[in-house]
TORKOL-4160 file (C-alpha; in steps of 0.2 Angstrom, whole numbers, padded with zeros to 4 digits, m for minus):
380
<pt num="1" X="0635" Y="m0182" Z="m0003"/>
<pt num="2" X="0635" Y="m0189" Z="0015"/>
<pt num="3" X="0638" Y="m0174" Z="0026"/>
<pt num="4" X="0643" Y="m0176" Z="0044"/>
<pt num="5" X="0638" Y="m0162" Z="0056"/>
<pt num="6" X="0648" Y="m0161" Z="0073"/>
<pt num="7" X="0636" Y="m0154" Z="0085"/>
<pt num="8" X="0645" Y="m0160" Z="0101"/>
<pt num="9" X="0650" Y="m0143" Z="0107"/>
<pt num="10" X="0632" Y="m0138" Z="0110"/>
<pt num="11" X="0624" Y="m0140" Z="0127"/>
<pt num="12" X="0606" Y="m0142" Z="0134"/>
<pt num="13" X="0604" Y="m0123" Z="0134"/>
<pt num="14" X="0608" Y="m0115" Z="0117"/>
<pt num="15" X="0617" Y="m0099" Z="0117"/>
<pt num="16" X="0621" Y="m0088" Z="0101"/>
<pt num="17" X="0631" Y="m0101" Z="0092"/>
<pt num="18" X="0619" Y="m0115" Z="0095"/>
<pt num="19" X="0604" Y="m0105" Z="0090"/>
<pt num="20" X="0613" Y="m0099" Z="0074"/>
<pt num="21" X="0618" Y="m0117" Z="0070"/>
<pt num="22" X="0600" Y="m0124" Z="0073"/>
<pt num="23" X="0592" Y="m0111" Z="0062"/>
<pt num="24" X="0605" Y="m0113" Z="0048"/>
<pt num="25" X="0603" Y="m0132" Z="0048"/>
<pt num="26" X="0584" Y="m0132" Z="0048"/>
<pt num="27" X="0584" Y="m0121" Z="0033"/>
<pt num="28" X="0598" Y="m0131" Z="0025"/>
<pt num="29" X="0591" Y="m0148" Z="0026"/>
<pt num="30" X="0574" Y="m0142" Z="0021"/>
<pt num="31" X="0581" Y="m0135" Z="0005"/>
<pt num="32" X="0594" Y="m0148" Z="0001"/>
<pt num="33" X="0585" Y="m0165" Z="m0003"/>
<pt num="34" X="0600" Y="m0171" Z="m0013"/>
<pt num="35" X="0612" Y="m0174" Z="0001"/>
<pt num="36" X="0611" Y="m0184" Z="0017"/>
<pt num="37" X="0615" Y="m0176" Z="0034"/>
<pt num="38" X="0621" Y="m0186" Z="0049"/>
<pt num="39" X="0621" Y="m0176" Z="0065"/>
<pt num="40" X="0633" Y="m0181" Z="0079"/>
<pt num="41" X="0626" Y="m0173" Z="0094"/>
<pt num="42" X="0626" Y="m0176" Z="0113"/>
<pt num="43" X="0610" Y="m0183" Z="0121"/>
<pt num="44" X="0607" Y="m0167" Z="0131"/>
<pt num="45" X="0607" Y="m0156" Z="0115"/>
<pt num="46" X="0598" Y="m0168" Z="0103"/>
<pt num="47" X="0581" Y="m0161" Z="0106"/>
<pt num="48" X="0586" Y="m0145" Z="0098"/>
<pt num="49" X="0591" Y="m0153" Z="0082"/>
<pt num="50" X="0576" Y="m0165" Z="0079"/>
<pt num="51" X="0570" Y="m0159" Z="0062"/>
<pt num="52" X="0556" Y="m0166" Z="0052"/>
<pt num="53" X="0567" Y="m0170" Z="0037"/>
<pt num="54" X="0570" Y="m0187" Z="0028"/>
<pt num="55" X="0588" Y="m0183" Z="0023"/>
<pt num="56" X="0593" Y="m0182" Z="0042"/>
<pt num="57" X="0599" Y="m0195" Z="0054"/>
<pt num="58" X="0605" Y="m0192" Z="0071"/>
<pt num="59" X="0619" Y="m0201" Z="0081"/>
<pt num="60" X="0617" Y="m0197" Z="0099"/>
<pt num="61" X="0633" Y="m0197" Z="0109"/>
<pt num="62" X="0631" Y="m0200" Z="0128"/>
<pt num="63" X="0645" Y="m0188" Z="0133"/>
<pt num="64" X="0647" Y="m0183" Z="0151"/>
<pt num="65" X="0647" Y="m0164" Z="0155"/>
<pt num="66" X="0665" Y="m0163" Z="0153"/>
<pt num="67" X="0675" Y="m0152" Z="0141"/>
<pt num="68" X="0690" Y="m0165" Z="0141"/>
<pt num="69" X="0678" Y="m0179" Z="0137"/>
<pt num="70" X="0671" Y="m0170" Z="0122"/>
<pt num="71" X="0688" Y="m0165" Z="0115"/>
<pt num="72" X="0694" Y="m0183" Z="0117"/>
<pt num="73" X="0679" Y="m0190" Z="0108"/>
<pt num="74" X="0680" Y="m0177" Z="0094"/>
<pt num="75" X="0699" Y="m0180" Z="0092"/>
<pt num="76" X="0700" Y="m0199" Z="0093"/>
<pt num="77" X="0682" Y="m0207" Z="0091"/>
<pt num="78" X="0673" Y="m0196" Z="0079"/>
<pt num="79" X="0686" Y="m0198" Z="0065"/>
<pt num="80" X="0684" Y="m0217" Z="0066"/>
<pt num="81" X="0665" Y="m0215" Z="0066"/>
<pt num="82" X="0666" Y="m0203" Z="0050"/>
<pt num="83" X="0677" Y="m0216" Z="0041"/>
<pt num="84" X="0666" Y="m0231" Z="0046"/>
<pt num="85" X="0651" Y="m0221" Z="0039"/>
<pt num="86" X="0660" Y="m0216" Z="0023"/>
<pt num="87" X="0657" Y="m0197" Z="0026"/>
<pt num="88" X="0661" Y="m0186" Z="0011"/>
<pt num="89" X="0661" Y="m0169" Z="0021"/>
<pt num="90" X="0663" Y="m0164" Z="0039"/>
<pt num="91" X="0653" Y="m0149" Z="0043"/>
<pt num="92" X="0659" Y="m0142" Z="0060"/>
<pt num="93" X="0648" Y="m0127" Z="0066"/>
<pt num="94" X="0662" Y="m0123" Z="0079"/>
<pt num="95" X="0681" Y="m0123" Z="0078"/>
<pt num="96" X="0682" Y="m0141" Z="0086"/>
<pt num="97" X="0690" Y="m0149" Z="0071"/>
<pt num="98" X="0697" Y="m0167" Z="0072"/>
<pt num="99" X="0715" Y="m0166" Z="0068"/>
<pt num="100" X="0717" Y="m0183" Z="0060"/>
<pt num="101" X="0701" Y="m0181" Z="0048"/>
<pt num="102" X="0708" Y="m0180" Z="0030"/>
<pt num="103" X="0691" Y="m0179" Z="0021"/>
<pt num="104" X="0683" Y="m0162" Z="0016"/>
<pt num="105" X="0681" Y="m0150" Z="0030"/>
<pt num="106" X="0669" Y="m0135" Z="0031"/>
<pt num="107" X="0671" Y="m0126" Z="0048"/>
<pt num="108" X="0662" Y="m0111" Z="0056"/>
<pt num="109" X="0674" Y="m0099" Z="0064"/>
<pt num="110" X="0663" Y="m0086" Z="0072"/>
<pt num="111" X="0676" Y="m0074" Z="0078"/>
<pt num="112" X="0694" Y="m0072" Z="0083"/>
<pt num="113" X="0691" Y="m0067" Z="0101"/>
<pt num="114" X="0705" Y="m0077" Z="0108"/>
<pt num="115" X="0717" Y="m0066" Z="0099"/>
<pt num="116" X="0712" Y="m0051" Z="0109"/>
<pt num="117" X="0720" Y="m0051" Z="0126"/>
<pt num="118" X="0709" Y="m0037" Z="0133"/>
<pt num="119" X="0694" Y="m0048" Z="0131"/>
<pt num="120" X="0694" Y="m0061" Z="0145"/>
<pt num="121" X="0681" Y="m0073" Z="0139"/>
<pt num="122" X="0691" Y="m0089" Z="0142"/>
<pt num="123" X="0702" Y="m0095" Z="0156"/>
<pt num="124" X="0721" Y="m0093" Z="0151"/>
<pt num="125" X="0723" Y="m0112" Z="0146"/>
<pt num="126" X="0707" Y="m0112" Z="0136"/>
<pt num="127" X="0711" Y="m0096" Z="0128"/>
<pt num="128" X="0727" Y="m0104" Z="0121"/>
<pt num="129" X="0718" Y="m0119" Z="0115"/>
<pt num="130" X="0704" Y="m0109" Z="0106"/>
<pt num="131" X="0717" Y="m0097" Z="0099"/>
<pt num="132" X="0727" Y="m0111" Z="0092"/>
<pt num="133" X="0712" Y="m0121" Z="0086"/>
<pt num="134" X="0704" Y="m0106" Z="0077"/>
<pt num="135" X="0719" Y="m0103" Z="0067"/>
<pt num="136" X="0721" Y="m0122" Z="0064"/>
<pt num="137" X="0703" Y="m0124" Z="0058"/>
<pt num="138" X="0704" Y="m0109" Z="0047"/>
<pt num="139" X="0720" Y="m0115" Z="0039"/>
<pt num="140" X="0716" Y="m0133" Z="0037"/>
<pt num="141" X="0697" Y="m0132" Z="0032"/>
<pt num="142" X="0693" Y="m0132" Z="0013"/>
<pt num="143" X="0681" Y="m0118" Z="0017"/>
<pt num="144" X="0677" Y="m0107" Z="0032"/>
<pt num="145" X="0661" Y="m0099" Z="0036"/>
<pt num="146" X="0659" Y="m0084" Z="0047"/>
<pt num="147" X="0646" Y="m0072" Z="0052"/>
<pt num="148" X="0652" Y="m0054" Z="0050"/>
<pt num="149" X="0664" Y="m0044" Z="0039"/>
<pt num="150" X="0674" Y="m0040" Z="0054"/>
<pt num="151" X="0677" Y="m0058" Z="0058"/>
<pt num="152" X="0681" Y="m0062" Z="0040"/>
<pt num="153" X="0694" Y="m0049" Z="0040"/>
<pt num="154" X="0702" Y="m0055" Z="0057"/>
<pt num="155" X="0702" Y="m0073" Z="0052"/>
<pt num="156" X="0711" Y="m0069" Z="0036"/>
<pt num="157" X="0723" Y="m0058" Z="0046"/>
<pt num="158" X="0727" Y="m0070" Z="0061"/>
<pt num="159" X="0726" Y="m0086" Z="0052"/>
<pt num="160" X="0734" Y="m0080" Z="0036"/>
<pt num="161" X="0721" Y="m0087" Z="0024"/>
<pt num="162" X="0714" Y="m0079" Z="0008"/>
<pt num="163" X="0698" Y="m0070" Z="0011"/>
<pt num="164" X="0691" Y="m0079" Z="m0004"/>
<pt num="165" X="0691" Y="m0095" Z="0006"/>
<pt num="166" X="0680" Y="m0087" Z="0019"/>
<pt num="167" X="0661" Y="m0087" Z="0016"/>
<pt num="168" X="0650" Y="m0074" Z="0024"/>
<pt num="169" X="0634" Y="m0081" Z="0031"/>
<pt num="170" X="0627" Y="m0069" Z="0045"/>
<pt num="171" X="0613" Y="m0074" Z="0057"/>
<pt num="172" X="0595" Y="m0069" Z="0054"/>
<pt num="173" X="0580" Y="m0069" Z="0065"/>
<pt num="174" X="0562" Y="m0075" Z="0064"/>
<pt num="175" X="0556" Y="m0066" Z="0079"/>
<pt num="176" X="0542" Y="m0053" Z="0078"/>
<pt num="177" X="0535" Y="m0040" Z="0090"/>
<pt num="178" X="0523" Y="m0048" Z="0103"/>
<pt num="179" X="0507" Y="m0038" Z="0106"/>
<pt num="180" X="0496" Y="m0051" Z="0114"/>
<pt num="181" X="0493" Y="m0045" Z="0132"/>
<pt num="182" X="0491" Y="m0063" Z="0139"/>
<pt num="183" X="0508" Y="m0069" Z="0131"/>
<pt num="184" X="0517" Y="m0053" Z="0138"/>
<pt num="185" X="0510" Y="m0055" Z="0155"/>
<pt num="186" X="0515" Y="m0073" Z="0156"/>
<pt num="187" X="0533" Y="m0069" Z="0152"/>
<pt num="188" X="0533" Y="m0054" Z="0164"/>
<pt num="189" X="0527" Y="m0066" Z="0178"/>
<pt num="190" X="0538" Y="m0080" Z="0174"/>
<pt num="191" X="0554" Y="m0069" Z="0175"/>
<pt num="192" X="0547" Y="m0057" Z="0188"/>
<pt num="193" X="0550" Y="m0042" Z="0177"/>
<pt num="194" X="0547" Y="m0024" Z="0182"/>
<pt num="195" X="0534" Y="m0014" Z="0172"/>
<pt num="196" X="0548" Y="m0003" Z="0164"/>
<pt num="197" X="0565" Y="m0010" Z="0161"/>
<pt num="198" X="0582" Y="m0008" Z="0151"/>
<pt num="199" X="0587" Y="m0025" Z="0145"/>
<pt num="200" X="0603" Y="m0034" Z="0142"/>
<pt num="201" X="0602" Y="m0052" Z="0135"/>
<pt num="202" X="0617" Y="m0064" Z="0133"/>
<pt num="203" X="0629" Y="m0074" Z="0143"/>
<pt num="204" X="0635" Y="m0066" Z="0159"/>
<pt num="205" X="0654" Y="m0067" Z="0156"/>
<pt num="206" X="0668" Y="m0054" Z="0157"/>
<pt num="207" X="0669" Y="m0049" Z="0138"/>
<pt num="208" X="0651" Y="m0043" Z="0139"/>
<pt num="209" X="0657" Y="m0028" Z="0149"/>
<pt num="210" X="0642" Y="m0029" Z="0162"/>
<pt num="211" X="0651" Y="m0021" Z="0177"/>
<pt num="212" X="0652" Y="m0005" Z="0167"/>
<pt num="213" X="0634" Y="m0007" Z="0162"/>
<pt num="214" X="0629" Y="m0008" Z="0180"/>
<pt num="215" X="0640" Y="0008" Z="0184"/>
<pt num="216" X="0632" Y="0017" Z="0169"/>
<pt num="217" X="0614" Y="0012" Z="0175"/>
<pt num="218" X="0619" Y="0020" Z="0192"/>
<pt num="219" X="0625" Y="0036" Z="0184"/>
<pt num="220" X="0608" Y="0036" Z="0174"/>
<pt num="221" X="0598" Y="0035" Z="0190"/>
<pt num="222" X="0608" Y="0048" Z="0199"/>
<pt num="223" X="0606" Y="0060" Z="0184"/>
<pt num="224" X="0588" Y="0056" Z="0180"/>
<pt num="225" X="0579" Y="0050" Z="0196"/>
<pt num="226" X="0562" Y="0053" Z="0188"/>
<pt num="227" X="0565" Y="0038" Z="0176"/>
<pt num="228" X="0556" Y="0022" Z="0181"/>
<pt num="229" X="0566" Y="0010" Z="0171"/>
<pt num="230" X="0576" Y="m0004" Z="0180"/>
<pt num="231" X="0590" Y="m0014" Z="0173"/>
<pt num="232" X="0587" Y="m0032" Z="0169"/>
<pt num="233" X="0602" Y="m0044" Z="0165"/>
<pt num="234" X="0596" Y="m0060" Z="0156"/>
<pt num="235" X="0607" Y="m0074" Z="0152"/>
<pt num="236" X="0616" Y="m0090" Z="0158"/>
<pt num="237" X="0630" Y="m0087" Z="0171"/>
<pt num="238" X="0648" Y="m0091" Z="0164"/>
<pt num="239" X="0665" Y="m0088" Z="0170"/>
<pt num="240" X="0667" Y="m0071" Z="0178"/>
<pt num="241" X="0649" Y="m0069" Z="0184"/>
<pt num="242" X="0655" Y="m0066" Z="0202"/>
<pt num="243" X="0663" Y="m0049" Z="0196"/>
<pt num="244" X="0646" Y="m0044" Z="0189"/>
<pt num="245" X="0637" Y="m0049" Z="0206"/>
<pt num="246" X="0650" Y="m0040" Z="0216"/>
<pt num="247" X="0647" Y="m0024" Z="0206"/>
<pt num="248" X="0629" Y="m0025" Z="0208"/>
<pt num="249" X="0632" Y="m0027" Z="0227"/>
<pt num="250" X="0643" Y="m0012" Z="0227"/>
<pt num="251" X="0631" Y="m0001" Z="0217"/>
<pt num="252" X="0620" Y="0011" Z="0226"/>
<pt num="253" X="0607" Y="0010" Z="0213"/>
<pt num="254" X="0591" Y="0000" Z="0215"/>
<pt num="255" X="0581" Y="m0010" Z="0203"/>
<pt num="256" X="0595" Y="m0022" Z="0197"/>
<pt num="257" X="0589" Y="m0039" Z="0191"/>
<pt num="258" X="0598" Y="m0055" Z="0186"/>
<pt num="259" X="0584" Y="m0066" Z="0179"/>
<pt num="260" X="0595" Y="m0081" Z="0172"/>
<pt num="261" X="0593" Y="m0090" Z="0156"/>
<pt num="262" X="0578" Y="m0086" Z="0145"/>
<pt num="263" X="0570" Y="m0100" Z="0135"/>
<pt num="264" X="0570" Y="m0097" Z="0117"/>
<pt num="265" X="0551" Y="m0097" Z="0116"/>
<pt num="266" X="0550" Y="m0082" Z="0128"/>
<pt num="267" X="0563" Y="m0071" Z="0119"/>
<pt num="268" X="0551" Y="m0061" Z="0107"/>
<pt num="269" X="0540" Y="m0056" Z="0122"/>
<pt num="270" X="0555" Y="m0051" Z="0133"/>
<pt num="271" X="0562" Y="m0040" Z="0119"/>
<pt num="272" X="0544" Y="m0033" Z="0116"/>
<pt num="273" X="0542" Y="m0029" Z="0134"/>
<pt num="274" X="0559" Y="m0020" Z="0136"/>
<pt num="275" X="0560" Y="m0001" Z="0133"/>
<pt num="276" X="0578" Y="m0003" Z="0126"/>
<pt num="277" X="0591" Y="m0016" Z="0123"/>
<pt num="278" X="0609" Y="m0012" Z="0128"/>
<pt num="279" X="0624" Y="m0023" Z="0122"/>
<pt num="280" X="0640" Y="m0015" Z="0129"/>
<pt num="281" X="0652" Y="m0030" Z="0123"/>
<pt num="282" X="0670" Y="m0027" Z="0122"/>
<pt num="283" X="0670" Y="m0039" Z="0107"/>
<pt num="284" X="0657" Y="m0048" Z="0096"/>
<pt num="285" X="0658" Y="m0060" Z="0081"/>
<pt num="286" X="0641" Y="m0053" Z="0077"/>
<pt num="287" X="0629" Y="m0050" Z="0091"/>
<pt num="288" X="0612" Y="m0059" Z="0088"/>
<pt num="289" X="0602" Y="m0050" Z="0103"/>
<pt num="290" X="0603" Y="m0033" Z="0095"/>
<pt num="291" X="0596" Y="m0040" Z="0078"/>
<pt num="292" X="0582" Y="m0049" Z="0087"/>
<pt num="293" X="0578" Y="m0034" Z="0097"/>
<pt num="294" X="0577" Y="m0023" Z="0081"/>
<pt num="295" X="0565" Y="m0036" Z="0074"/>
<pt num="296" X="0554" Y="m0034" Z="0089"/>
<pt num="297" X="0553" Y="m0015" Z="0087"/>
<pt num="298" X="0564" Y="m0012" Z="0102"/>
<pt num="299" X="0577" Y="0002" Z="0101"/>
<pt num="300" X="0595" Y="m0004" Z="0103"/>
<pt num="301" X="0611" Y="0004" Z="0110"/>
<pt num="302" X="0627" Y="m0006" Z="0106"/>
<pt num="303" X="0646" Y="m0004" Z="0108"/>
<pt num="304" X="0655" Y="0004" Z="0093"/>
<pt num="305" X="0668" Y="m0010" Z="0091"/>
<pt num="306" X="0671" Y="m0026" Z="0081"/>
<pt num="307" X="0656" Y="m0032" Z="0072"/>
<pt num="308" X="0642" Y="m0022" Z="0081"/>
<pt num="309" X="0642" Y="m0007" Z="0069"/>
<pt num="310" X="0639" Y="m0019" Z="0055"/>
<pt num="311" X="0623" Y="m0026" Z="0064"/>
<pt num="312" X="0616" Y="m0009" Z="0064"/>
<pt num="313" X="0620" Y="m0006" Z="0046"/>
<pt num="314" X="0634" Y="0006" Z="0045"/>
<pt num="315" X="0645" Y="m0005" Z="0034"/>
<pt num="316" X="0633" Y="m0007" Z="0020"/>
<pt num="317" X="0620" Y="0006" Z="0021"/>
<pt num="318" X="0629" Y="0021" Z="0028"/>
<pt num="319" X="0615" Y="0023" Z="0040"/>
<pt num="320" X="0613" Y="0017" Z="0058"/>
<pt num="321" X="0598" Y="0008" Z="0066"/>
<pt num="322" X="0603" Y="0011" Z="0084"/>
<pt num="323" X="0615" Y="0021" Z="0095"/>
<pt num="324" X="0634" Y="0017" Z="0095"/>
<pt num="325" X="0644" Y="0020" Z="0111"/>
<pt num="326" X="0662" Y="0018" Z="0117"/>
<pt num="327" X="0661" Y="0002" Z="0128"/>
<pt num="328" X="0674" Y="0009" Z="0140"/>
<pt num="329" X="0664" Y="0026" Z="0143"/>
<pt num="330" X="0651" Y="0023" Z="0157"/>
<pt num="331" X="0646" Y="0041" Z="0156"/>
<pt num="332" X="0642" Y="0040" Z="0137"/>
<pt num="333" X="0632" Y="0024" Z="0141"/>
<pt num="334" X="0622" Y="0034" Z="0154"/>
<pt num="335" X="0619" Y="0048" Z="0142"/>
<pt num="336" X="0614" Y="0037" Z="0128"/>
<pt num="337" X="0601" Y="0028" Z="0139"/>
<pt num="338" X="0594" Y="0045" Z="0144"/>
<pt num="339" X="0592" Y="0050" Z="0126"/>
<pt num="340" X="0583" Y="0035" Z="0121"/>
<pt num="341" X="0572" Y="0035" Z="0137"/>
<pt num="342" X="0567" Y="0053" Z="0136"/>
<pt num="343" X="0566" Y="0057" Z="0118"/>
<pt num="344" X="0550" Y="0050" Z="0110"/>
<pt num="345" X="0555" Y="0055" Z="0093"/>
<pt num="346" X="0572" Y="0047" Z="0094"/>
<pt num="347" X="0564" Y="0031" Z="0101"/>
<pt num="348" X="0552" Y="0030" Z="0087"/>
<pt num="349" X="0565" Y="0033" Z="0074"/>
<pt num="350" X="0576" Y="0019" Z="0081"/>
<pt num="351" X="0561" Y="0007" Z="0081"/>
<pt num="352" X="0557" Y="0010" Z="0063"/>
<pt num="353" X="0575" Y="0010" Z="0057"/>
<pt num="354" X="0578" Y="m0006" Z="0067"/>
<pt num="355" X="0563" Y="m0015" Z="0060"/>
<pt num="356" X="0569" Y="m0011" Z="0042"/>
<pt num="357" X="0587" Y="m0016" Z="0046"/>
<pt num="358" X="0582" Y="m0033" Z="0053"/>
<pt num="359" X="0572" Y="m0037" Z="0037"/>
<pt num="360" X="0589" Y="m0037" Z="0027"/>
<pt num="361" X="0595" Y="m0053" Z="0035"/>
<pt num="362" X="0589" Y="m0070" Z="0029"/>
<pt num="363" X="0591" Y="m0087" Z="0035"/>
<pt num="364" X="0588" Y="m0094" Z="0018"/>
<pt num="365" X="0602" Y="m0083" Z="0010"/>
<pt num="366" X="0614" Y="m0088" Z="0023"/>
<pt num="367" X="0609" Y="m0107" Z="0021"/>
<pt num="368" X="0613" Y="m0105" Z="0003"/>
<pt num="369" X="0630" Y="m0098" Z="0007"/>
<pt num="370" X="0633" Y="m0113" Z="0018"/>
<pt num="371" X="0627" Y="m0125" Z="0005"/>
<pt num="372" X="0639" Y="m0118" Z="m0008"/>
<pt num="373" X="0653" Y="m0120" Z="0004"/>
<pt num="374" X="0649" Y="m0138" Z="0007"/>
<pt num="375" X="0648" Y="m0141" Z="m0012"/>
<pt num="376" X="0634" Y="m0137" Z="m0023"/>
<pt num="377" X="0619" Y="m0124" Z="m0022"/>
<pt num="378" X="0603" Y="m0124" Z="m0013"/>
<pt num="379" X="0587" Y="m0127" Z="m0023"/>
<pt num="380" X="0573" Y="m0116" Z="m0019"/>
């Protein structure tokens, strides 16, 4: 088969969906020598997807940094390119599905966040577009891939498609705890990190609930002035970052740091340096940072909503590898932070449980699921 992969939505800096796609594709093309893959990718994102595989070719598209330009290319030019190249399957690791393409379609729908009016990830017009396109992609694809049971349930509910059509291929991680002193010092210096810190990592946007995290941190410092940990917010600024900056300015707590986007090669050291990872999101399709933190032996505290309890293991094992907190309760977040930072036994238990939980996820297994959805089975 000739399989086209639409990578046009991804930017020069890869966030969670981009890193998921990169790892799935790397595993997929390494294990599938029978099929040919053609990547359609913007020139800015192309370096992320340059794999050493004979069955991969790349078509670089010099798109301007414009959402409108990308959508126009996907809807009008890409279908012509697919037809000209005699593609058998279009694999879209996002919901950006060309409406006129009539060949086989396999689409990744990460979540149905646009269905939740209380989570303002998108501007109003874009939310309408994402909501409609997510439903359209789920209904009109031959197979849908998603990353959590919560997303699988919501896709079936909102798009009204059978669950059997939706393949579950969760993320995994190859990160490990960093102990090399030189490597740790380099990352600490590059990002100007304090000696002890609480870490949030992800995009800086409204749905991540970061103003409440800043409030919880202030409550923690008032209740436990002896604690030396400061709060580090790492990630690229997105829509709504001004609200986060305003909350930091209003806060009477000291030790708040916005360090910007963190390069992928620095993530393991960053997690390893942190005393705890906090992830207070109002909604997540999965939540890769908690999984990565657990793999690095860092305790995690996450919201008790959407897919996040699954990441910690409660759905399948009945056990939990971190603390679960109501995302709207700032006092509960302050108390959870105090528990982890002051209770040595709890902290060690969470580290051990997190390491065990992280090992249960596998890129190879998820790539095999994707290959089955595309048509066939992965060898190896």
